[in-house]
N, C-alpha and C positions, 0 to 999 in steps of 0.2 A: 316709708311707712304710710304716708298719706295716699299714695297710689294704690296700696293694697286694701285700704278700708272701703267698705261698701258705700258709706256716706260719712263725710266730715262736715260738721255744721259749726260755724263760728258765729258768735254773737258780739255785738257792740252797740252802745247807744249812740255812737257818733256815725252819722251818715257817710262822712269822709272815709272812715275806716272800712265801712261796708263797700263803698265804691272801689277803694284800693284793692281789697281782697278779690272782688268780682273781676277786676281787670287783670290782676296778677296771678290768679289761680291757673295752675298748669294742668289740672285734672278736672274732668267733668263731675267728679264725685264731691267736689268742694263747694259748699254753699255758705254764703254769709247772710245773716239775718239781723236786721235792725231790731234789737230787743234788749230788755233789761233783765239782769240776772235775778232780780227780785220777783219777776213775773214772766217766766219762760213760756213762750207760745207753743209748747210741745205737749203731747199727750203723756200720761203716766207711762212709765216703763218703756220709754222710746229708745234709750241708748245703752250701750254696754260699757262705755267709758265716758268720763267727763274730765276735762282738764281746765284748771284755772291758774294762769301765770300772772302774778303781780296785778290781779284785778282790783279795781277800786270799788267793786261792788260791796266789799266788806266795810267800806267807809260810809256807812249808812246808819240811820237811827235804829232800824230793825235788823240787826246783824244776823238774826236767826233765819231771815227770809231767804237769802241766797243759798245758804247751806241746806235748808229744807227743800228748796226748789231743785237743787242738784240731786238730792235724795229721791224726790218724786219722779224725776224724768229718767232715773237709772233703772235698769232691770235688776232683778234679783242676782246677786253675786257681781253686780257691776262695780267698777272701781272709779273712785274720784281721786285724781291726783291734783293736789293743791300746793302751790309754791308762792310765797310772798314774803314781804318784810313784815315784821311784827315787833311789838315791844317785848323785850326779854323779861321785863317785870314792870309793874306799874311805876311810873315816874312821879316825882313830886309835883305839886300844883304849879309851881313856876315853870318847870320844864314842859308840863302839859300845855300851859297857856302859850308859851313861846312856839311850841310845835303847832298848835291850832292856828295861831296867827299867821305863821309862815305857810301852812297848807291853804288857808283861806286866801292869802295874797296870790296864790297860784291858781285859784279858781275852784278849789274843792269846797263843796257845800257842807259836807260832814267831815269831821277831822279827828274822830276818836279812833286812833289806830289800836286794834285789839292786841292783847298780850298773847303769848304762845299758849298759856293756860286757858284763856278765854276761847281761843280757836279750838283747842282740844275739847272744851266743854260744849261748844256749838256743834261740833261733829257728833258728839255722843248724844246730845239732846235731839238731833235730827234723826237719830237711829243708826248712824254709821258705826262700824267697828273699825278702829284705827289699826291698820296693819303695820304701818311704819310712821314714825315721827322723827325727823332728823333736823338738827339745827344747822344752818348754812351760814354761820357768821362770817367766816373767811370769804366765801363767795360773794356775799352782799357787800362786805367792806371793800373788796377789790373792785366790784362793780361801781360802787359809789365813787371811788378814786378815778376810775375810767371815765365816768360821766363828768366829773369835775375837770379832768384833762381835756375832754372834748369841748366842754363849755369854754375853757380858756382859749383853746385853739380856734373855735368857731364863733366866739362871742360877737365880734364885729359883724360878721355875716348875719348871725341870728337877729341882731338889733336892726338890720335893714329889712328883715322879713317879718318881724313880729314887734309888737309894741315894746319899747325899751323897759317900761316898768315890769312887764311880765317876764322878760328875759332876766332882769335883775332879781326878781322874786324867786325864780327857779334856781338861780345861782345861790342865793341866800339859803334856800331850802336845802340844797345839796351840801352846802358848808355846814349847816346845822345838823343834817343827817350824819355827816362825817364825825362830828363831835359825839353824837349819840352812839354811833358804832364803836368809836374809840373807847367810850366809857362803858361799853357792853350793856347799854340801855336798850338799844335796838339790835335786832338780829334778823337773819333770814330763816324761814322754816319750810320744810317739805313735809306734807302730810299725805300719806296714801291710805285711803279709807275704803271700806267695802260695805256694800248694801247687803245685809244678810237675807 
């Protein structure tokens, strides 16, 4: 599908990610831009589709900004496909605190993971019409288990390449997420929204 598109533009705040895409791109129509989803460097109505897969842009103080920016750069009838993990419902203060501490230990500045309901409201307030909303609990639970298995298999190697406290923090976060998925406090969500 990438080869058929006139232009595919990916963004990331990490220069390493941009460098990787620039080197790995197999088609001339793929461009990577160092940009923040809260301040997209594109004109209004630039794109027909926008995709966000597990983006951390919604872990920010102003959760409305990335959604409104996606709305701004989409053309009329443009589609926004959003897939990420989310809280299934607001958790208690103790669970919130533990989640925040673990996310911070992994380097996240903002740690307020939105609920499915909050995401739905963000899309509506930006002006989107939600075409489909699907919970992906099983998919995200299985993915969490896969990441834990990979962590167990590659832990020693990771500790030689990255600071041990960071590797241990990521492992702790994945274990915590497993418990949240098992308790159905976290889930995965797919939202397909249209700009009317």
